C-alpha positions as CSV (number, residue, x, y, z in Angstrom):
1,X,86.0,53.5,66.1
2,X,84.1,56.3,64.3
3,X,83.9,56.2,60.6
4,X,85.2,59.4,59.0
5,X,83.4,60.7,55.9
6,X,84.8,63.5,53.8
7,X,82.3,65.4,51.8
8,X,84.2,67.0,48.9
9,X,81.8,69.6,47.8
10,X,80.6,73.2,48.4
11,X,81.1,73.1,52.2
12,X,78.5,72.2,54.8
13,X,76.2,74.2,57.1
14,X,76.9,72.3,60.4
15,X,73.8,73.7,62.2
16,X,71.3,72.5,59.5
17,X,68.9,70.1,61.2
18,X,69.5,67.3,58.6
19,X,73.2,67.5,59.2
20,X,73.4,67.7,63.0
21,X,77.0,68.9,63.1
22,X,80.3,68.1,61.5
23,X,83.5,66.9,63.0
24,X,85.7,69.3,61.1
25,X,86.3,71.0,57.8
26,X,88.8,72.6,55.4
27,X,88.4,74.9,52.4
28,X,90.6,75.0,49.4
29,X,88.8,78.0,47.8
30,X,87.7,80.4,50.6
31,X,88.3,81.4,54.2
32,X,85.9,78.8,55.7
33,X,84.1,75.5,55.0
34,X,80.6,77.0,55.2
35,X,78.3,76.2,52.3
36,X,77.1,79.2,50.2
37,X,75.4,77.0,47.6
38,X,73.4,74.5,49.6
39,X,74.7,71.5,47.6
40,X,77.2,70.1,50.1
41,X,74.7,70.6,53.0
42,X,72.0,68.6,51.1
43,X,74.7,65.9,50.4
44,X,75.7,65.8,54.1
45,X,72.0,65.4,55.1
46,X,71.5,62.4,52.8
47,X,74.6,60.8,54.2
48,X,73.7,61.5,57.8
49,X,70.2,60.0,57.3
50,X,71.7,56.7,56.3
51,X,74.7,56.7,58.8
52,X,73.7,58.9,61.7
53,X,76.8,58.1,63.9
54,X,79.6,58.8,61.4
55,X,81.9,61.8,61.6
56,X,81.3,64.2,58.7
57,X,84.1,66.5,57.4
58,X,83.4,69.4,55.0
59,X,86.1,69.6,52.3
60,X,85.2,72.7,50.3
61,X,86.3,72.8,46.7
62,X,83.4,74.9,45.4
63,X,82.4,78.4,46.6
64,X,80.3,80.6,44.3
65,X,79.5,77.9,41.7
66,X,79.7,74.2,41.3
67,X,82.9,74.0,39.4
68,X,86.6,73.9,40.3
69,X,90.0,73.2,38.9
70,X,91.2,69.6,38.8
71,X,94.3,70.6,40.8
72,X,92.1,71.8,43.7
73,X,90.2,68.4,43.7
74,X,93.6,66.6,43.8
75,X,94.7,68.8,46.8
76,X,91.4,67.9,48.5
77,X,91.9,64.2,48.0
78,X,95.5,64.5,49.3
79,X,94.0,66.1,52.5
80,X,91.5,63.2,52.8
81,X,94.4,60.8,52.7
82,X,96.5,62.8,55.2
83,X,93.6,63.1,57.6
84,X,92.8,59.4,57.4
85,X,89.3,59.6,56.0
86,X,87.5,56.3,55.6
87,X,85.1,57.3,52.9
88,X,85.2,60.2,50.4
89,X,81.9,61.4,48.9
90,X,82.5,62.9,45.4
91,X,79.1,64.0,44.2
92,X,80.8,65.6,41.2
93,X,81.8,64.6,37.7
94,X,85.2,64.8,36.1
95,X,86.5,63.6,32.7
96,X,90.0,63.0,34.2
97,X,90.8,59.8,36.0
98,X,90.9,59.9,39.8
99,X,94.0,58.8,41.7
100,X,93.9,55.6,43.6
101,X,93.9,56.6,47.3
102,X,93.4,54.8,50.6
103,X,89.9,56.0,51.5
104,X,87.0,54.5,49.6
105,X,85.8,56.9,47.0
106,X,82.1,56.9,46.2
107,X,81.4,58.9,43.0
108,X,79.8,58.6,39.5
109,X,83.0,57.2,38.1
110,X,84.1,54.9,40.9
111,X,85.8,53.0,42.4
112,X,82.4,52.6,44.0
113,X,80.5,53.9,41.0
114,X,77.0,55.1,41.4
115,X,74.2,56.1,39.0
116,X,70.8,57.6,39.8
117,X,67.7,55.5,39.6
118,X,64.4,57.3,40.3
119,X,62.6,54.0,40.8
120,X,65.0,53.0,43.6
121,X,63.5,53.6,47.1
122,X,65.6,55.9,49.2
123,X,66.3,53.2,51.8
124,X,67.6,50.7,49.3
125,X,70.1,50.5,46.4
126,X,70.5,48.2,43.4
127,X,73.5,46.7,41.7
128,X,74.0,45.8,38.0
129,X,77.1,45.4,35.8
130,X,79.6,46.8,38.3
131,X,77.5,49.9,39.0
132,X,75.4,50.7,42.1
133,X,72.1,52.5,41.6
134,X,70.6,54.6,44.3
135,X,67.7,57.1,44.6
136,X,68.6,60.5,43.1
137,X,66.7,62.3,45.9
138,X,68.1,63.7,49.2
139,X,66.1,63.7,52.4
140,X,62.7,65.3,51.5
141,X,62.1,68.9,52.4
142,X,58.7,69.2,54.3
143,X,56.1,70.9,52.1
144,X,58.1,70.6,48.9
145,X,56.9,68.0,46.3
146,X,59.6,65.4,45.5
147,X,59.8,66.5,41.8
148,X,60.6,70.1,42.9
149,X,63.2,69.0,45.5
150,X,66.9,68.8,44.7
151,X,67.7,65.7,42.7
152,X,70.2,64.0,40.5
153,X,73.4,62.0,40.4
154,X,74.9,64.0,43.3
155,X,72.3,62.7,45.6
156,X,72.4,59.1,44.3
157,X,76.2,59.2,45.2
158,X,75.4,60.7,48.6
159,X,72.8,58.1,49.4
160,X,75.2,55.3,48.4
161,X,78.0,57.0,50.5
162,X,75.6,56.7,53.5
163,X,75.1,53.0,52.9
164,X,78.9,52.5,52.6
165,X,79.6,54.5,55.8
166,X,76.8,52.5,57.6
167,X,78.4,49.2,56.6
168,X,81.8,50.4,57.8
169,X,80.4,51.6,61.1
170,X,78.8,48.2,61.6
171,X,82.2,46.6,61.4
172,X,82.4,45.4,57.8
173,X,86.1,45.3,56.9
174,X,87.1,47.7,54.2
175,X,88.4,45.0,51.9
176,X,85.0,43.3,52.1
177,X,82.8,46.3,51.7
178,X,82.1,45.9,47.9
179,X,81.1,42.3,48.2
180,X,78.9,43.0,51.2
181,X,77.2,45.9,49.5
182,X,76.6,43.7,46.4
183,X,75.1,40.9,48.5
184,X,72.8,43.4,50.3
185,X,71.6,45.1,47.1
186,X,67.8,45.1,46.9
187,X,67.8,43.3,43.5
188,X,69.9,40.3,44.8
189,X,68.0,37.2,45.8
């Protein structure tokens, strides 16, 4: 069974070499799910790096800028449920509480909550006080110094989404995923 990962963001450029294709997409703000901002594509590349065999789905809620209405986010999450996504990457912030839905949500506010840690290597993550910490950097762009690359909480969430998707693809049961991730955190003995 393929793991289905929804990237709720600015869309995805499926032909980007770091993305290597998507399984599908939907837009709640424009005619197509193509990324005009680059954010969703970078997020997809970070996830693909950690979990190369998962199916990625572009769920576009941003078009010309990285903001949207909460109602659009809720419609996108409803779509994720109806399309039976396994994991939802929400590399976005919101002050409003998210609904409890069937797919695992990886976001800054949970249920799998992630914060950026620049000291964290990109191939590992840490866990402390119910929060996962991951590298805030996506896959490096050749010739661009890391400090000039994209960075931030969005990419910590994307990197952690990749780890979650990889565990699911390896057969870890959904109801055990959190405990398995905690046990595999780099700072656990």
